[in-house]
N, C-alpha and C positions, 0 to 999 in steps of 0.2 A: 883282582882287577876291578877298577872302578867303572861303574856305568856312566857313560858321558851324559852330562846334563844338557838336555836340549832346551834352549831358551824358548819361552812361549812365543808363538807366532802372533805378531801384531795384526789386529783386525782394523780395516779401514772404517771410519765413522764420520759423522757429520761434525763439522766445526760449527761454532756458534753462528758465524756469519752465514754458512750454508743453511742452517736451520731457520734462521730469520728470513732468508730468501724464499725457502719453501713455504713458510707460513704466509709470507706476503703474496706468493703466487696463488695459494689456496684462497686467500681473502679476495683477490681479484676475480678468481673463478666464481666464487660465491656471489660477489657483487654483480657479475654478468648473468648468472643463472637465475637468481632470485626474482628479478623483474619478469622474466619469462614464466617462471612458476606462478607468480602472483597473477600475471595476465591470463594464464591458462585457467587458474582457479576462478577468476572473475568471469571469464567467458563461460565456464560451466555453470556458475551461479546465475549469470544473466539468462542462460538458456533455461535453467530450472524456473526462474522467475516468469519467463514467458510461458512455460508449460503450465505454471500455476494459473496464470491469467487465461490460458486456453481452456483449462478445466472450468474455471469460473464462468467464462463466456459460454461454453457448451451447456453448463448447468443452467445458466440464464435462458438459453434457448429452450431447454427442456421445461423449465418453469413456465415460459411463455406458451409452450404447447399445451401444458396442463391447465393453466389458469387464464389464458387469453391475454396476458399482458406480462411485462417485465416486473420484477420485484420492486417494491417501494423503497424510497430512500430510508425512511423510518416509519415504524408502525405506531399509531396512537389509537387506542381503542375507541376514544370518543372523537370521531372524525369531525363533528360539527361543533365541538367544544372550542370556544375562542381561546381557552387557556392551553390548548394543545399546540404549544410552540416548542421549538427545539431548545432545550435547556438541560443542564447537567443533572439535576436532581429530581426530574419529573418522573412520576410513576407511569406505568403502562407504555413506556417508550422503549422500543427495541430497534437496533440496527437492522435495516432491511436485508443485509447479507445473510441473516439467519434463515430467511426464506429459502435459501439455496441448499440448506443442509440435507433436505430430502433427496436432492439430486446429486449429492456428493457422497453418498453412502454414509451419511452421518445421521441416519434416522433415529438411532438410539439417543443421541444428544438432543435432537429436536424434541423427542418425546419426554425427555427429562426436564425440559424448560416449562415453567408456568408463565405463559405470556400474559396472564391476567395480573401479574405482579411486576414490580420494577425489576430490572436486571439485578439490582443490588439487594433485593429483599432476601431475608434469611433463607427462604425456601429455594432460592436460585443460586446460592453462593457456591454450592458444589458444582453445578452445571457450568457456571461462567468460568471456572478454573480450567475447563477442558481446552485443549489446544488442537489445532488442525494444521498440518504442515502446508496445505494448499493456501492458507491465508498469510503465509510468512515468506518474505523474500530472503533467500539464504545469504545474499550479499549484505543484509542488514543485521540479522539476528537469528537465533535458533527458535524453534517452536516451543517456547517455554513460557509459563505464566509470568506476568509482570505485575509490579505493585501499582495499585491505583488508590488514591486518597479519596474517600467518599465522606461527605458531610451529611450527617443524619438530621432528622427533624429537631433533635435536641442540640443541634450545632456542635456535636461532638464528631471529631474526625476519626474515621476507621480506615485502616489499611487493608485492602482486599487483594487477593491474587486473582488475576483475570487473564483470559486467553488473548494473545496478541493478534493484530491484523495490520498488514501493510498495504491494504487495498481499500479504495473507497469508490462509491458510485459518482456518476456525473450528474450533479444537481441542476446547474444553470450556468449561464455565461453572459457577460456583458453588463454595461452600466446603463441605467435608465436615462432617457433623454432629458436634458435640463437639470440633471442632478450632478453636482460637482464635488460634494463632500466625500472624499475617498474613505473616511473613517465611519461613515454612516452606512450600516448594513442595509438600510432601506433604499439606498441609492442603486442597488444592483438587482438584476433579474433574479427571481426566486424559483421559477418553475419552467424554464424553457429548455431544460435538459431532459433527462429520462427518469432520474431517481430523486424524488422529493417526498414530502409528507403524504403518506397514503396514496402515492401516485399509482396509476394503472395505465401506463403508456404501452400501447401495443405497436406492432410493426407498421400497421397502416397509418399510425400517427406520426411516423418519422418520415416526413416528406423529403428531407434532404438525402435520404437513402441510408440504410443500415451500414453500408460500407464506408460512409463518410461521417458517421456519428459515433463518438466514443461512449462506452457504457461504464467501464470500470478502469481505474488507473492506479498507479502506485502513489501512495501517500503515507509516509512513515509515522511512527509513534501513535498508533491507534490500537483499539481493542475491538473484537468482533461483537460483543453484546451491546455496547453503548451507542445510543442514537446520535450522540454528538460526534461520533467517529464515523458516521455513515457516508458522508458525501463531501464534495468540493464544489464551491461556486468559483468559476474562473473569471478573474478580472485582471486588469492591467497591473494591479498592485500585488497580484499573487502569481508571480512568474515561477517557472520551474526552478526548483532547488534554491529558492530565495525566501528565507523566513520572513513572515509578516505578522505583526502584532497590532491589536487595537485595544487601547486602554489597558495595556499590560497583559492581554489575553492572546495566546497563540492562535492564529487563524489557520485552518487547514488549507493546504495548497498541494499541488502535485510535486512530488519529490521522490528521489531514489538515491541509491548508493552506487549506481552505475555511472561511470564518467561520461558526461555529455549527453545523457538521454534519459527518458522516462518511458516505461512500458505501459501499454494500454490494451484492453480488450474492446473491440468494436461491437456494435449492436448486431452485427451479422455473425459474431462468434470468432472472427479472425483476430489476430494480435499484431500490433504495430509498435515500433519504437520511435518516439517523437524526439527530434533533436532539441537540445537545450536552447538553442538560438532561434527557435521557430518564431515566425512573425506573429504578433499578437492577434492581428485580424484573422489569420489562418487558424490559430489555436481556438479562438472564440467560435469560428465557423464550424470547427470539428466538434464543439460541445453542444451547440444549438441543434435541436432535432428538426426544426422547420424554419430556419432562418433564410432559406432561399439563396444561400451563398453558392458560388461555383468554384470548386477546388478539385485538385487531383492529387494523387499520391506523391507526385514530384514536388508538391509544395511543402511537404512535411517529412518525408522519409529520406 
């Protein structure tokens, strides 16, 4: 007797059209979810950036307690030397943020630096490669060394690896009366902020109030050792997130990777996010330490 052959049972499956519909639905879901994921990631990065500035602001307060003033914009060993001006290849010039290392549990790095030499001197090239995540906004980049082109006394260019910094001190704000050339750096105030050459500004010298005066803010594409990356002079030509160049040279300005705002640490240690569309007179008032302007948080937050 023959065993009956049972035909294989057909299994339902996707037709090509059904498969394409499923793929299309998945694509739509991804398109809906990704902006939310990116928004959540940016919110976390923005919070971390503000935490970085909070740490820098508190370190500045501790520095003030120890030395009787806030850190300088940049350090030049020969304070009375007329050649002690801010330039890229000058010796003995360090970004003033290095003064905060002792207050940021980076004492070993501070001790490794020879401040009697240029940041790019051979004896300092290991130290300047060090990175500190507190100096880097996660919305912009990772805390990894960046390439810097350095021209030596023999006019030879050397590529060095240098620790990044996305924050700078508040040097000055506003244009001098009667000066109209926006491309002339001498047309702008030089030292009415808090951090400039060998500055020693203390809290009593900030008559506008420490809660109304910015100390440190976001400014991208910098490094922590270099004096030329120390500070920003705020002018009408240097608006938030708007690149500015003079004679082909990129001029530092306040900028961030956060949509519509830039984060700052105030002289009282608190942190604020300033709107990109802030009025220029309000911004300048927040940068001057003794301008006598009357402003409130409603004007800028």
